[in-house]
C-alpha positions in Angstrom: -7.1 -15.1 -35.4 -7.7 -16.5 -39.0 -5.9 -15.1 -42.0 -9.1 -13.7 -43.4 -9.9 -11.8 -40.2 -6.3 -10.5 -40.0 -6.6 -9.2 -43.6 -9.9 -7.6 -42.8 -8.4 -5.8 -39.7 -5.5 -4.5 -41.9 -7.9 -3.2 -44.4 -9.8 -1.3 -41.7 -6.6 0.2 -40.5 -5.5 1.3 -43.9 -8.8 2.8 -44.6 -8.9 4.7 -41.3 -5.3 6.0 -41.3 -4.3 5.9 -44.9 -7.4 6.5 -47.0 -9.2 9.0 -44.8 -7.6 12.3 -43.8 -8.7 13.1 -40.3 -7.5 16.5 -38.9 -8.1 18.2 -35.6 -10.2 20.9 -37.3 -12.8 18.6 -38.8 -12.7 15.8 -36.3 -16.0 16.9 -34.7 -18.1 15.7 -37.6 -15.7 13.5 -39.7 -17.4 10.6 -41.5 -16.2 8.1 -44.0 -17.0 8.5 -47.7 -19.7 6.1 -48.9 -17.2 3.8 -50.6 -14.9 3.8 -47.6 -17.8 3.2 -45.2 -19.0 0.3 -47.4 -15.5 -1.3 -47.2 -15.3 -0.9 -43.5 -18.8 -2.4 -43.1 -17.8 -5.3 -45.3 -14.6 -5.9 -43.4 -16.4 -5.9 -40.1 -19.2 -8.1 -41.2 -17.7 -11.2 -39.6 -17.1 -9.4 -36.3 -18.9 -11.0 -33.3 -19.5 -7.6 -31.8 -20.3 -5.2 -34.7 -23.3 -6.2 -36.8 -24.1 -3.3 -39.2 -27.4 -2.9 -41.0 -27.7 -3.0 -44.7 -27.6 0.8 -45.2 -25.6 1.9 -42.1 -22.7 4.4 -42.3 -19.8 4.2 -39.8 -19.0 7.5 -38.0 -15.6 8.1 -36.4 -17.0 10.3 -33.5 -20.0 10.5 -31.2 -22.6 13.1 -31.9 -21.7 16.4 -30.4 -25.0 16.7 -28.6 -28.0 14.8 -27.5 -31.5 15.2 -28.9 -33.2 18.3 -27.7 -35.6 16.5 -25.4 -32.6 15.0 -23.5 -30.4 18.1 -23.2 -30.4 20.2 -20.1 -32.1 23.6 -20.2 -30.2 26.8 -20.7 -30.8 27.8 -17.1 -29.4 24.5 -15.7 -26.5 24.8 -18.1 -25.7 28.2 -16.7 -25.9 26.9 -13.2 -23.5 24.1 -14.0 -21.1 26.6 -15.6 -21.2 28.8 -12.4 -20.7 25.7 -10.2 -17.6 24.7 -12.2 -16.1 28.2 -11.9 -16.7 28.4 -8.2 -15.5 24.9 -7.7 -12.2 25.7 -9.5 -11.8 28.9 -7.4 -12.3 27.0 -4.1 -9.8 24.3 -5.1 -7.2 26.9 -6.1 -7.7 28.6 -2.8 -7.2 25.3 -0.9 -3.9 24.6 -2.7 -2.5 28.1 -1.9 -3.6 27.8 1.8 -2.4 24.3 2.4 0.9 25.3 4.1 0.7 26.9 6.6 -2.9 25.8 7.0 -5.2 28.8 6.5 -8.0 27.1 4.6 -10.7 28.5 6.9 -9.7 32.2 7.1 -8.7 32.5 3.4 -11.2 30.2 1.6 -14.5 30.7 3.5 -15.9 33.2 0.9 -15.2 30.9 -2.0 -16.6 27.9 -0.2 -19.7 29.9 0.7 -20.2 30.8 -3.0 -19.8 27.2 -4.0 -22.3 26.1 -1.4 -24.8 28.7 -2.5 -24.6 27.5 -6.1 -25.0 23.8 -5.1 -28.0 24.6 -3.0 -29.6 26.3 -6.0 -28.9 23.1 -8.1 -30.0 20.6 -5.5 -33.1 22.3 -4.1 -36.7 21.7 -5.2 -37.1 25.5 -5.8 -38.0 26.2 -9.4 -35.9 28.5 -11.4 -36.9 30.6 -14.5 -39.5 28.8 -16.5 -40.6 26.7 -13.5 -37.8 24.2 -14.0 -35.6 22.4 -11.4 -32.0 21.3 -12.1 -31.8 18.7 -9.4 -32.8 15.7 -11.6 -31.0 16.8 -14.7 -27.7 17.7 -13.0 -27.6 15.4 -9.9 -29.6 12.3 -10.7 -29.3 11.7 -14.4 -26.4 9.3 -14.2 -25.0 6.7 -11.9 -21.8 8.6 -11.1 -23.6 11.8 -10.0 -20.5 13.8 -10.6 -21.7 17.2 -9.4 -22.8 15.6 -6.1 -19.5 13.7 -5.8 -17.4 16.8 -6.4 -19.3 18.9 -3.8 -19.3 16.1 -1.3 -15.5 16.0 -1.4 -15.2 19.7 -0.8 -17.7 19.6 2.0 -15.8 16.7 3.6 -12.6 18.9 3.6 -14.5 21.8 5.2 -16.0 19.5 7.8 -12.7 17.8 8.8 -11.1 21.3 9.1 -13.8 22.3 11.7 -14.0 25.6 9.8 -17.6 26.2 11.0 -16.1 26.8 14.5 -14.1 29.8 13.2 -16.6 31.3 10.6 -19.9 33.0 11.3 -23.1 31.7 9.9 -23.7 32.6 6.3 -19.9 32.7 5.7 -19.8 36.4 6.5 -16.5 36.7 8.5 -14.3 35.2 11.1 -15.7 34.8 14.6 -14.6 37.2 17.4 -12.7 34.4 19.2 -10.7 33.6 16.0 -9.9 37.3 15.4 -8.7 37.6 19.0 -6.5 34.6 18.8 -5.0 35.7 15.5 -4.2 39.1 17.0 -2.4 37.4 20.0 -0.7 35.1 17.6 0.6 37.9 15.4 2.0 39.7 18.5 3.9 36.6 19.6 5.3 36.0 16.2 6.4 39.6 15.9 8.2 39.2 19.2 9.9 36.1 17.9 11.1 37.9 14.8 12.4 40.8 16.8 14.9 38.6 18.8 15.4 35.6 16.5 18.7 37.0 15.0 20.1 37.9 18.4 20.4 36.2 21.8 17.7 33.7 22.3 17.9 34.3 26.1 16.5 37.7 25.5 13.8 36.2 23.4 12.8 33.7 26.0 12.6 36.5 28.6 10.9 39.2 26.7 8.4 37.0 24.7 7.5 34.9 27.7 4.4 36.9 28.6 2.9 37.0 25.1 3.6 33.3 24.5 2.1 32.3 27.9 -1.0 34.4 27.1 -1.3 32.7 23.7 -1.1 29.3 25.3 -3.8 30.1 27.8 -6.1 31.5 25.1 -5.6 28.3 23.0 -6.5 26.2 26.0 -9.7 28.1 26.6 -10.7 27.8 22.9 -9.9 24.1 23.0 -12.1 23.6 26.0 -15.0 25.6 24.5 -14.6 23.9 21.1 -14.2 27.1 19.2 -11.0 26.0 17.5 -10.5 25.2 13.8 -7.6 23.7 11.9 -6.0 27.1 11.3 -5.7 27.9 15.0 -4.5 24.4 15.8 -1.8 24.5 13.2 -0.7 28.0 14.2 -0.4 27.0 17.8 1.6 23.9 17.0 4.0 25.9 14.9 4.4 28.5 17.7 5.2 25.8 20.3 7.7 24.2 17.9 9.5 27.6 17.5 9.5 28.2 21.2 10.8 24.9 22.4 12.7 23.5 19.5 14.1 26.4 17.5 14.7 28.8 20.4 15.1 26.3 23.3 12.9 28.3 25.6 10.9 26.9 28.4 9.1 28.0 31.6 7.6 26.0 34.5 4.0 25.6 34.2 1.9 26.8 37.2 0.1 23.6 37.6 3.4 21.8 38.5 3.6 23.6 41.8 0.7 21.8 43.5 1.9 18.5 42.0 5.3 19.0 43.5 3.7 19.9 46.9 1.5 16.8 47.0 4.3 14.5 45.8 6.6 15.8 48.6 3.9 15.3 51.2 3.3 11.7 50.0 7.1 11.0 50.2 7.2 12.2 53.8 4.1 10.2 55.0 6.1 7.0 55.8 8.7 9.0 57.8 6.0 10.7 59.8 4.2 7.4 60.4 7.3 5.6 61.7 8.4 8.5 63.8 5.0 8.8 65.5 5.0 5.0 66.2 8.4 5.2 67.7 7.5 8.1 70.0 4.3 6.4 71.1 6.2 3.2 72.1 8.8 5.1 74.1 6.0 6.8 76.2 4.7 3.4 77.2 8.1 2.4 78.5 8.5 5.5 80.7 5.5 4.9 82.9 6.3 6.0 86.5 5.8 3.6 89.5 3.8 5.5 92.1 4.2 4.5 95.8 1.3 3.2 97.7 -0.7 5.7 99.6 0.2 5.9 103.3 -2.5 4.7 105.6 -4.4 7.2 107.7 -3.0 8.3 111.1 -5.8 6.6 113.0 -5.1 3.3 111.4 -1.5 3.5 112.4 -2.4 4.3 116.0 -4.6 1.3 116.2 -1.9 -0.9 115.0 0.6 0.5 117.5 -1.9 -0.1 120.4 -2.4 -3.7 119.5 1.3 -4.2 119.3 1.8 -2.7 122.7 
């Protein structure tokens, strides 16, 4: 950088930070005085980027608003404000329901409100004054921020499989989900009753409720009516039962497995034993005497001999 350009840059800095008093209160429409602006323009005249006109004034801030023909309407601005409020409420709910995972049962109403607002924004349906907000709020820039924000929230909802636990229209939890939560609460209540005492009593008295909860979970898993809330609750319950309380019980399906395995182990013994008995029977064949000739034949032989 040449000495002249360095001096020009220093002059600009002095004018900006020394000669002009910029405060937080008037920063929205702060501009340089005509003399200061002329000095700034003269200092930047040799810049390869900034090429001011003859009568241009240099402003320190962007305009606070666009021209009226480029601004969004009052209706669309209100829809954007509502979207922001409901988006913030849903994100706040997700954070509080992250551990243990209860995003479906606690946040379905806030997600439903957010979805309803986004549908209003993105649909072709005209609002007051026959105006649609889809182009002005969703397609007016490359980033498409409103669409991107909603897509992220929708992706979280989809990965959580919350639609399997919530009724259509985001009205309430499904009957299967309510039934599981009831069984889950009974099991956890039994755990809390005996967790401070002897775990042997816990394993014995809570066995029935825990087994029933496992069977209910297996049916919901097979029927694909299970969301992340149920999955996480069952994993925590199993961890408490096996790891924290050291409880276990033989599963019913192991009985047929043991029976079949035992039969397969005895098959070689049965085979060799039957082969041995069969060979012994062949060795024990009796030698029968020849049948005696008839009496008349014997008489004929004796007459010839005599």
